[in-house]
BAZAKOL-109497 format. One record per residue (C-alpha): residue in one letter; x, y, z. Coordinates in Angstrom, 3 decimals. Example, Ala and Ser with C-alpha at 12.3 -4.5 7.8 and 13.67 -1.06 7.14 Angstrom:
atom residuo A; xx 12.300; yy -4.500; zz 7.800
atom residuo S; xx 13.670; yy -1.060; zz 7.140
//
This chain:
atom residuo M; xx 0.115; yy 0.089; zz 0.166
atom residuo K; xx 1.358; yy 3.368; zz -0.590
atom residuo F; xx -0.226; yy 6.881; zz -1.187
atom residuo A; xx 0.024; yy 10.684; zz -0.356
atom residuo C; xx -2.197; yy 13.111; zz 0.871
atom residuo E; xx -2.315; yy 16.620; zz 3.035
atom residuo K; xx -1.419; yy 16.328; zz 6.135
atom residuo F; xx -4.340; yy 18.436; zz 7.207
atom residuo L; xx -6.985; yy 16.143; zz 5.520
atom residuo L; xx -5.346; yy 12.729; zz 7.245
atom residuo Q; xx -5.046; yy 14.336; zz 10.667
atom residuo N; xx -8.640; yy 15.324; zz 10.744
atom residuo A; xx -9.563; yy 11.702; zz 9.241
atom residuo T; xx -7.392; yy 9.998; zz 11.676
atom residuo A; xx -8.810; yy 12.306; zz 14.774
atom residuo T; xx -12.334; yy 11.361; zz 13.594
atom residuo A; xx -11.982; yy 7.581; zz 13.428
atom residuo S; xx -9.954; yy 7.565; zz 16.538
atom residuo R; xx -13.180; yy 8.038; zz 18.582
atom residuo A; xx -14.190; yy 4.602; zz 17.524
atom residuo A; xx -10.969; yy 3.020; zz 18.520
atom residuo A; xx -10.874; yy 0.865; zz 21.708
atom residuo S; xx -8.632; yy 2.287; zz 24.143
atom residuo K; xx -7.752; yy -1.329; zz 25.302
atom residuo S; xx -9.035; yy -4.500; zz 23.948
atom residuo P; xx -7.888; yy -8.234; zz 24.152
atom residuo I; xx -8.290; yy -8.056; zz 19.869
atom residuo P; xx -4.981; yy -5.918; zz 19.322
atom residuo A; xx -6.256; yy -4.865; zz 15.762
atom residuo L; xx -9.130; yy -3.005; zz 17.742
atom residuo E; xx -6.862; yy -0.742; zz 19.331
atom residuo G; xx -5.742; yy 0.838; zz 15.722
atom residuo L; xx -7.213; yy 2.052; zz 12.744
atom residuo L; xx -7.759; yy 0.348; zz 9.423
atom residuo I; xx -6.285; yy 2.311; zz 6.612
atom residuo T; xx -7.959; yy 1.284; zz 3.149
atom residuo A; xx -6.408; yy 2.834; zz 0.009
atom residuo G; xx -8.334; yy 2.383; zz -3.178
atom residuo T; xx -10.014; yy 5.137; zz -5.353
atom residuo D; xx -9.097; yy 7.134; zz -2.435
atom residuo V; xx -8.352; yy 6.472; zz 1.277
atom residuo K; xx -11.169; yy 4.934; zz 4.154
atom residuo V; xx -9.979; yy 5.417; zz 7.603
atom residuo T; xx -12.151; yy 2.892; zz 9.920
atom residuo G; xx -11.989; yy 2.849; zz 13.837
atom residuo Y; xx -14.488; yy 0.246; zz 15.911
atom residuo D; xx -14.879; yy -1.261; zz 19.260
atom residuo L; xx -17.374; yy -3.962; zz 18.477
atom residuo K; xx -19.932; yy -1.584; zz 19.708
atom residuo K; xx -19.456; yy 1.470; zz 17.637
atom residuo G; xx -17.675; yy 2.428; zz 14.477
atom residuo I; xx -16.773; yy 5.519; zz 12.845
atom residuo Y; xx -15.278; yy 5.302; zz 9.154
atom residuo T; xx -14.280; yy 8.640; zz 6.740
atom residuo F; xx -13.063; yy 9.028; zz 3.253
atom residuo L; xx -10.085; yy 11.203; zz 2.469
atom residuo Q; xx -8.886; yy 12.671; zz -1.117
atom residuo A; xx -5.014; yy 11.054; zz -1.789
atom residuo D; xx -3.102; yy 10.045; zz -4.331
atom residuo V; xx -2.917; yy 6.011; zz -4.343
atom residuo S; xx -0.026; yy 4.592; zz -5.866
atom residuo E; xx -0.623; yy 1.107; zz -4.769
atom residuo P; xx -3.947; yy -0.148; zz -3.090
atom residuo G; xx -4.164; yy -2.050; zz -0.179
atom residuo S; xx -5.036; yy -2.170; zz 3.353
atom residuo V; xx -3.134; yy -2.231; zz 6.729
atom residuo V; xx -4.076; yy -1.422; zz 10.590
atom residuo L; xx -1.912; yy 0.627; zz 12.339
atom residuo G; xx -2.073; yy 1.689; zz 16.259
atom residuo A; xx -4.609; yy 4.548; zz 16.639
atom residuo R; xx -2.594; yy 6.693; zz 19.275
atom residuo L; xx 0.611; yy 6.237; zz 17.843
atom residuo F; xx -0.704; yy 7.030; zz 14.423
atom residuo G; xx -2.513; yy 10.331; zz 15.285
atom residuo E; xx 0.301; yy 11.595; zz 17.369
atom residuo M; xx 2.684; yy 11.155; zz 14.621
atom residuo I; xx 0.646; yy 12.979; zz 11.791
atom residuo R; xx -0.198; yy 15.738; zz 14.485
atom residuo R; xx 3.421; yy 16.167; zz 15.238
atom residuo M; xx 4.540; yy 16.306; zz 11.366
atom residuo P; xx 5.364; yy 19.459; zz 9.628
atom residuo D; xx 2.625; yy 20.891; zz 7.224
atom residuo G; xx 2.814; yy 19.395; zz 3.938
atom residuo I; xx 2.368; yy 16.209; zz 1.848
atom residuo V; xx 2.506; yy 13.025; zz 4.072
atom residuo N; xx 3.680; yy 9.840; zz 2.133
atom residuo V; xx 2.599; yy 6.572; zz 3.871
atom residuo S; xx 3.632; yy 3.150; zz 2.600
atom residuo T; xx 3.605; yy -0.595; zz 3.794
atom residuo E; xx 6.191; yy -2.953; zz 2.374
atom residuo E; xx 4.840; yy -6.911; zz 2.273
atom residuo N; xx 6.529; yy -7.696; zz 5.548
atom residuo G; xx 4.403; yy -5.029; zz 7.524
atom residuo M; xx 6.686; yy -2.340; zz 7.624
atom residuo T; xx 5.279; yy 0.980; zz 7.273
atom residuo T; xx 6.926; yy 4.114; zz 6.732
atom residuo V; xx 5.331; yy 7.563; zz 7.269
atom residuo K; xx 7.119; yy 10.450; zz 5.985
atom residuo C; xx 6.402; yy 14.258; zz 5.136
atom residuo G; xx 9.281; yy 16.787; zz 4.643
atom residuo K; xx 12.335; yy 15.425; zz 6.677
atom residuo T; xx 10.535; yy 13.707; zz 9.495
atom residuo E; xx 9.846; yy 9.896; zz 9.158
atom residuo F; xx 8.769; yy 7.044; zz 11.217
atom residuo S; xx 9.096; yy 3.212; zz 10.429
atom residuo F; xx 7.317; yy 0.919; zz 12.673
atom residuo M; xx 5.449; yy -2.662; zz 12.151
atom residuo S; xx 1.686; yy -2.672; zz 11.359
atom residuo I; xx -0.919; yy -5.379; zz 12.308
atom residuo D; xx -2.316; yy -7.308; zz 9.197
atom residuo A; xx -5.594; yy -5.981; zz 8.265
atom residuo N; xx -7.250; yy -9.338; zz 7.708
atom residuo D; xx -7.072; yy -9.529; zz 11.791
atom residuo Y; xx -9.683; yy -6.165; zz 11.685
atom residuo P; xx -13.442; yy -7.210; zz 12.223
atom residuo E; xx -15.801; yy -6.155; zz 9.889
atom residuo L; xx -18.341; yy -3.449; zz 10.741
atom residuo P; xx -21.838; yy -4.461; zz 10.850
atom residuo E; xx -24.156; yy -3.676; zz 8.136
atom residuo V; xx -27.047; yy -1.872; zz 8.270
atom residuo D; xx -29.750; yy -3.912; zz 7.243
atom residuo G; xx -33.242; yy -2.218; zz 5.470
atom residuo G; xx -35.145; yy -0.418; zz 7.902
atom residuo S; xx -35.904; yy 3.252; zz 7.636
atom residuo T; xx -34.272; yy 6.277; zz 6.593
atom residuo V; xx -34.864; yy 9.696; zz 7.261
atom residuo T; xx -32.521; yy 12.969; zz 6.030
atom residuo L; xx -32.359; yy 16.014; zz 7.869
atom residuo P; xx -29.978; yy 19.351; zz 8.013
atom residuo Q; xx -26.623; yy 18.506; zz 10.113
atom residuo K; xx -27.082; yy 21.875; zz 11.736
atom residuo L; xx -30.741; yy 20.714; zz 13.087
atom residuo L; xx -29.124; yy 17.267; zz 14.545
atom residuo K; xx -26.511; yy 18.684; zz 16.105
atom residuo S; xx -28.499; yy 21.388; zz 18.137
atom residuo M; xx -31.092; yy 18.791; zz 18.858
atom residuo I; xx -28.558; yy 16.390; zz 20.599
atom residuo N; xx -26.624; yy 19.249; zz 22.384
atom residuo E; xx -29.723; yy 20.166; zz 23.996
atom residuo T; xx -30.839; yy 16.830; zz 24.912
atom residuo I; xx -27.717; yy 14.367; zz 25.536
atom residuo F; xx -26.971; yy 16.456; zz 28.907
atom residuo A; xx -29.729; yy 14.142; zz 30.871
atom residuo V; xx -28.571; yy 10.717; zz 29.440
atom residuo S; xx -27.670; yy 8.324; zz 32.367
atom residuo D; xx -24.276; yy 7.343; zz 33.131
atom residuo N; xx -25.489; yy 4.634; zz 35.180
atom residuo D; xx -24.966; yy 1.072; zz 33.650
atom residuo S; xx -27.395; yy -0.385; zz 35.760
atom residuo R; xx -30.090; yy 0.874; zz 33.301
atom residuo P; xx -28.557; yy 0.471; zz 29.990
atom residuo V; xx -31.672; yy 1.848; zz 28.117
atom residuo Y; xx -31.226; yy 5.041; zz 30.187
atom residuo M; xx -27.633; yy 5.383; zz 28.614
atom residuo G; xx -28.861; yy 6.549; zz 25.289
atom residuo T; xx -31.270; yy 8.926; zz 23.551
atom residuo L; xx -34.610; yy 7.875; zz 22.093
atom residuo F; xx -35.493; yy 8.773; zz 18.721
atom residuo A; xx -39.264; yy 8.938; zz 18.134
atom residuo I; xx -40.368; yy 9.634; zz 14.220
atom residuo D; xx -43.581; yy 9.911; zz 13.351
atom residuo G; xx -44.760; yy 11.523; zz 9.955
atom residuo D; xx -42.896; yy 14.752; zz 9.824
atom residuo E; xx -41.995; yy 15.194; zz 13.348
atom residuo L; xx -38.728; yy 14.276; zz 15.281
atom residuo S; xx -38.530; yy 13.879; zz 18.917
atom residuo L; xx -35.291; yy 13.248; zz 20.854
atom residuo V; xx -35.687; yy 12.196; zz 24.340
atom residuo S; xx -32.938; yy 11.654; zz 27.353
atom residuo V; xx -34.012; yy 10.493; zz 30.729
atom residuo D; xx -31.560; yy 9.770; zz 33.746
atom residuo G; xx -33.914; yy 9.049; zz 36.574
atom residuo Y; xx -33.738; yy 12.888; zz 37.904
atom residuo R; xx -34.223; yy 14.785; zz 34.969
atom residuo L; xx -36.092; yy 14.673; zz 31.539
atom residuo A; xx -35.075; yy 16.526; zz 28.495
atom residuo L; xx -37.382; yy 16.173; zz 25.137
atom residuo R; xx -36.708; yy 18.271; zz 21.838
atom residuo R; xx -39.108; yy 18.035; zz 18.965
atom residuo E; xx -38.679; yy 19.882; zz 15.574
atom residuo K; xx -41.089; yy 19.278; zz 12.450
atom residuo L; xx -38.988; yy 17.545; zz 9.276
atom residuo E; xx -39.279; yy 19.178; zz 5.984
atom residuo N; xx -40.025; yy 16.811; zz 3.086
atom residuo A; xx -40.582; yy 13.567; zz 5.605
atom residuo N; xx -43.224; yy 11.340; zz 6.174
atom residuo M; xx -42.643; yy 8.276; zz 7.780
atom residuo E; xx -44.717; yy 5.377; zz 9.895
atom residuo K; xx -43.946; yy 5.843; zz 13.473
atom residuo C; xx -40.560; yy 4.417; zz 14.410
atom residuo E; xx -38.511; yy 4.434; zz 17.605
atom residuo F; xx -35.015; yy 3.643; zz 18.077
atom residuo I; xx -32.497; yy 4.350; zz 21.089
atom residuo V; xx -28.927; yy 5.513; zz 20.426
atom residuo P; xx -26.107; yy 5.129; zz 22.961
atom residuo G; xx -25.136; yy 8.716; zz 23.888
atom residuo S; xx -21.230; yy 7.750; zz 23.234
atom residuo A; xx -22.354; yy 7.492; zz 19.334
atom residuo L; xx -24.251; yy 10.718; zz 19.622
atom residuo S; xx -21.370; yy 12.809; zz 21.167
atom residuo D; xx -19.633; yy 11.379; zz 18.129
atom residuo V; xx -22.143; yy 12.596; zz 15.822
atom residuo E; xx -22.305; yy 15.951; zz 17.435
atom residuo R; xx -18.884; yy 16.372; zz 16.822
atom residuo V; xx -18.940; yy 15.775; zz 13.180
atom residuo C; xx -21.822; yy 17.840; zz 12.266
atom residuo G; xx -21.403; yy 21.155; zz 10.400
atom residuo D; xx -23.592; yy 23.743; zz 9.649
atom residuo E; xx -24.281; yy 22.929; zz 5.888
atom residuo G; xx -25.481; yy 19.893; zz 4.257
atom residuo D; xx -27.654; yy 17.061; zz 5.337
atom residuo V; xx -27.557; yy 14.086; zz 7.577
atom residuo N; xx -28.616; yy 10.865; zz 6.372
atom residuo I; xx -29.930; yy 8.456; zz 9.288
atom residuo S; xx -30.643; yy 4.489; zz 8.171
atom residuo V; xx -32.273; yy 2.577; zz 10.959
atom residuo G; xx -31.764; yy -1.272; zz 10.988
atom residuo S; xx -33.075; yy -4.118; zz 13.234
atom residuo K; xx -30.086; yy -4.025; zz 15.623
atom residuo H; xx -27.843; yy -1.123; zz 14.222
atom residuo I; xx -27.697; yy 2.663; zz 13.067
atom residuo S; xx -25.883; yy 4.523; zz 10.952
atom residuo F; xx -25.352; yy 8.473; zz 10.346
atom residuo E; xx -24.034; yy 9.666; zz 7.240
atom residuo V; xx -22.522; yy 12.836; zz 7.313
atom residuo G; xx -20.809; yy 13.835; zz 4.521
atom residuo T; xx -17.763; yy 11.751; zz 3.755
atom residuo T; xx -18.257; yy 10.607; zz 7.432
atom residuo V; xx -20.073; yy 7.720; zz 8.959
atom residuo V; xx -21.110; yy 6.730; zz 12.587
atom residuo V; xx -22.504; yy 3.466; zz 12.884
atom residuo S; xx -23.620; yy 1.894; zz 16.151
atom residuo R; xx -25.558; yy -0.158; zz 17.637
atom residuo R; xx -29.232; yy 0.053; zz 18.975
atom residuo L; xx -29.864; yy 0.184; zz 22.710
atom residuo E; xx -32.792; yy -2.220; zz 23.412
atom residuo G; xx -35.222; yy -2.259; zz 26.325
atom residuo D; xx -38.350; yy -0.665; zz 27.514
atom residuo F; xx -37.703; yy 3.282; zz 27.165
atom residuo L; xx -40.079; yy 5.476; zz 29.867
atom residuo N; xx -43.359; yy 6.485; zz 28.853
atom residuo Y; xx -42.370; yy 10.283; zz 28.475
atom residuo E; xx -45.344; yy 11.545; zz 27.572
atom residuo K; xx -47.299; yy 10.185; zz 30.515
atom residuo A; xx -44.190; yy 11.193; zz 32.925
atom residuo I; xx -44.849; yy 15.204; zz 31.978
atom residuo P; xx -47.313; yy 16.668; zz 33.931
atom residuo E; xx -50.145; yy 18.144; zz 31.741
atom residuo N; xx -51.377; yy 20.832; zz 34.568
atom residuo F; xx -49.471; yy 22.928; zz 36.667
atom residuo R; xx -50.559; yy 25.304; zz 39.510
atom residuo S; xx -48.526; yy 27.986; zz 39.305
atom residuo A; xx -45.610; yy 29.322; zz 36.567
atom residuo V; xx -43.770; yy 32.153; zz 36.139
atom residuo T; xx -41.812; yy 33.275; zz 33.227
atom residuo V; xx -37.829; yy 34.519; zz 33.758
atom residuo D; xx -34.968; yy 35.876; zz 31.316
atom residuo R; xx -32.794; yy 32.599; zz 30.971
atom residuo N; xx -29.295; yy 34.790; zz 31.030
atom residuo E; xx -30.321; yy 36.063; zz 34.524
atom residuo F; xx -31.901; yy 32.933; zz 36.027
atom residuo M; xx -28.734; yy 31.010; zz 34.895
atom residuo R; xx -26.509; yy 33.661; zz 36.678
atom residuo A; xx -28.306; yy 33.351; zz 39.780
atom residuo V; xx -27.729; yy 29.588; zz 39.600
atom residuo D; xx -24.225; yy 29.889; zz 38.922
atom residuo R; xx -23.510; yy 32.009; zz 41.678
atom residuo V; xx -25.047; yy 30.633; zz 44.542
atom residuo S; xx -23.604; yy 27.013; zz 43.198
atom residuo L; xx -20.250; yy 28.505; zz 44.013
atom residuo I; xx -20.232; yy 27.568; zz 47.618
atom residuo I; xx -21.245; yy 23.741; zz 46.732
atom residuo D; xx -18.812; yy 21.301; zz 47.073
atom residuo E; xx -18.980; yy 17.399; zz 45.736
atom residuo K; xx -18.540; yy 16.174; zz 49.418
atom residuo T; xx -21.856; yy 17.682; zz 50.905
atom residuo K; xx -23.644; yy 18.282; zz 47.378
atom residuo N; xx -26.427; yy 20.548; zz 49.003
atom residuo P; xx -29.271; yy 21.760; zz 47.101
atom residuo V; xx -29.874; yy 25.306; zz 45.616
atom residuo R; xx -33.112; yy 26.230; zz 47.345
atom residuo L; xx -35.374; yy 28.508; zz 45.522
atom residuo T; xx -38.347; yy 30.075; zz 46.752
atom residuo F; xx -41.078; yy 31.817; zz 44.229
atom residuo G; xx -42.606; yy 35.138; zz 45.139
atom residuo D; xx -44.545; yy 37.855; zz 43.633
atom residuo G; xx -42.440; yy 39.045; zz 40.565
atom residuo S; xx -39.154; yy 37.456; zz 41.833
atom residuo I; xx -37.332; yy 34.525; zz 42.852
atom residuo D; xx -34.990; yy 33.908; zz 45.949
atom residuo F; xx -31.779; yy 31.811; zz 45.516
atom residuo L; xx -30.222; yy 30.249; zz 48.779
atom residuo C; xx -27.941; yy 27.544; zz 49.445
atom residuo V; xx -26.001; yy 26.836; zz 52.579
atom residuo T; xx -22.968; yy 24.699; zz 53.039
atom residuo P; xx -20.295; yy 23.911; zz 55.241
atom residuo I; xx -18.336; yy 26.504; zz 53.583
atom residuo G; xx -20.699; yy 29.435; zz 53.961
atom residuo K; xx -23.991; yy 31.002; zz 52.721
atom residuo A; xx -24.954; yy 32.227; zz 49.609
atom residuo E; xx -28.160; yy 34.249; zz 48.273
atom residuo D; xx -29.384; yy 35.950; zz 44.877
atom residuo V; xx -32.376; yy 37.171; zz 43.545
atom residuo C; xx -33.813; yy 36.816; zz 39.933
atom residuo T; xx -36.764; yy 38.604; zz 38.737
atom residuo C; xx -39.824; yy 37.100; zz 37.130
atom residuo D; xx -43.333; yy 37.573; zz 35.510
atom residuo G; xx -45.900; yy 35.906; zz 37.401
atom residuo A; xx -46.322; yy 34.613; zz 41.168
atom residuo C; xx -46.047; yy 31.128; zz 42.713
atom residuo D; xx -47.563; yy 31.610; zz 46.195
atom residuo N; xx -44.071; yy 31.451; zz 48.183
atom residuo I; xx -43.521; yy 27.709; zz 46.873
atom residuo E; xx -40.181; yy 26.480; zz 48.179
atom residuo I; xx -38.540; yy 23.902; zz 46.412
atom residuo G; xx -34.684; yy 22.612; zz 45.708
atom residuo F; xx -32.553; yy 21.120; zz 42.827
atom residuo N; xx -29.331; yy 19.594; zz 42.288
atom residuo D; xx -27.614; yy 22.883; zz 40.912
atom residuo R; xx -25.612; yy 20.789; zz 38.302
atom residuo Y; xx -28.967; yy 19.222; zz 37.167
atom residuo L; xx -30.557; yy 23.083; zz 37.288
atom residuo M; xx -27.494; yy 24.207; zz 35.300
atom residuo D; xx -27.663; yy 21.871; zz 32.677
atom residuo A; xx -30.867; yy 22.348; zz 31.515
atom residuo V; xx -31.403; yy 26.265; zz 31.687
atom residuo K; xx -27.380; yy 26.391; zz 29.700
atom residuo A; xx -29.247; yy 23.592; zz 26.956
atom residuo A; xx -32.814; yy 25.928; zz 26.583
atom residuo P; xx -32.621; yy 27.388; zz 23.231
atom residuo A; xx -34.672; yy 30.239; zz 24.254
atom residuo D; xx -34.241; yy 33.817; zz 25.580
atom residuo K; xx -37.144; yy 33.353; zz 27.981
atom residuo L; xx -38.505; yy 30.625; zz 29.852
atom residuo V; xx -41.366; yy 29.109; zz 31.622
atom residuo V; xx -40.879; yy 27.563; zz 34.995
atom residuo S; xx -44.030; yy 25.640; zz 36.199
atom residuo L; xx -44.520; yy 24.099; zz 39.185
atom residuo N; xx -47.300; yy 22.139; zz 41.653
atom residuo T; xx -45.376; yy 21.957; zz 44.886
atom residuo G; xx -42.104; yy 21.799; zz 46.468
atom residuo S; xx -41.914; yy 17.942; zz 46.187
atom residuo S; xx -43.279; yy 17.393; zz 42.622
atom residuo P; xx -41.479; yy 17.932; zz 39.049
atom residuo C; xx -40.578; yy 21.433; zz 37.664
atom residuo T; xx -40.545; yy 22.125; zz 33.796
atom residuo L; xx -38.537; yy 24.390; zz 31.808
atom residuo T; xx -40.469; yy 25.356; zz 28.395
atom residuo P; xx -40.168; yy 28.542; zz 26.165
atom residuo A; xx -42.144; yy 31.675; zz 26.686
atom residuo E; xx -42.142; yy 32.524; zz 23.141
atom residuo G; xx -42.780; yy 30.546; zz 19.881
atom residuo E; xx -43.230; yy 27.147; zz 19.265
atom residuo K; xx -43.146; yy 24.653; zz 22.439
atom residuo N; xx -40.472; yy 22.825; zz 20.959
atom residuo F; xx -38.378; yy 21.690; zz 24.154
atom residuo I; xx -39.624; yy 20.484; zz 27.804
atom residuo Y; xx -36.896; yy 20.129; zz 30.663
atom residuo M; xx -38.291; yy 18.278; zz 33.642
atom residuo I; xx -36.424; yy 18.186; zz 36.794
atom residuo L; xx -37.270; yy 16.496; zz 39.885
atom residuo P; xx -36.621; yy 18.173; zz 43.456
atom residuo V; xx -34.192; yy 17.311; zz 45.988
atom residuo R; xx -35.996; yy 16.836; zz 49.521
atom residuo L; xx -34.967; yy 20.004; zz 51.349
atom residuo R; xx -33.879; yy 19.498; zz 55.304
atom residuo A; xx -33.581; yy 22.048; zz 57.836
atom residuo G; xx -30.323; yy 24.404; zz 57.612
atom residuo E; xx -29.931; yy 23.554; zz 54.028
//
């Protein structure tokens, strides 16, 4: 195998595919990248759960395939001078990577040792703008669970019904729901769960231009973003019935400025440490929300103005859960809806379409907190 290409292109392709390479595996080839040179060059990373492959333009003089250590090869390319990189592999497996006066030689792994990526069989296909999918992932992924005792919640539910796409993430303490209408889409009802780790990679490769093609198979999903494809297994299991979990009616609701509310949360959270994790206490009054946090470090107080009143409802939240939701909210004005100090609170847009709902469960308050 022998090819030459721009360092910038090879570095980007290597960095993208390396996100799916195994950091440690009993199969040495999975810790590497499969480099395939044909009419162009294909770089693949795969850890048996998730795969990423991407194509780049190159001058291929000898077609072939080889597996190169992801970490070592990536660092080589990153540290090389700008210019044309020449990669060649001899029959004995010795690979040479050269750019300008810099040259590395090392042994590769046989490409036959690299497992094949799964095929996404049949199923449904939906297309939407990269920018839209990127924002929808960013605005819901914060609520994906990191607790492997309930694997189904370690992913985001994609629910497609006609021309509407909904993304839902839950972790037992909060829920993030984001809806959008899709142009030129009219599908039968379809639901599938994508692991959060795969969605993080999809978000990174999505840009502001072009479309994403999502193919849904019986066991796997693929996201085609330009010259890059992310393939992931589907998570199986019963996902929360989110429509029934969100309260339909609320006794009280106030409208707040997102930035002002976020700054108040940020200030009072300053004295919270990892050991105590004391909640932020919010008291909703007439035209204002009082923020209070008491920890062994000290006490912090702040006030946020609001439109409306909640009859002095007092409620406590985990500061990070509250901050994550407010940060992700794609609206300048938010409606904070409440029933009691021990029931869920929701954040929704105050203006325009109700295209997101964030629900947060409160923390039980104790005297002195």
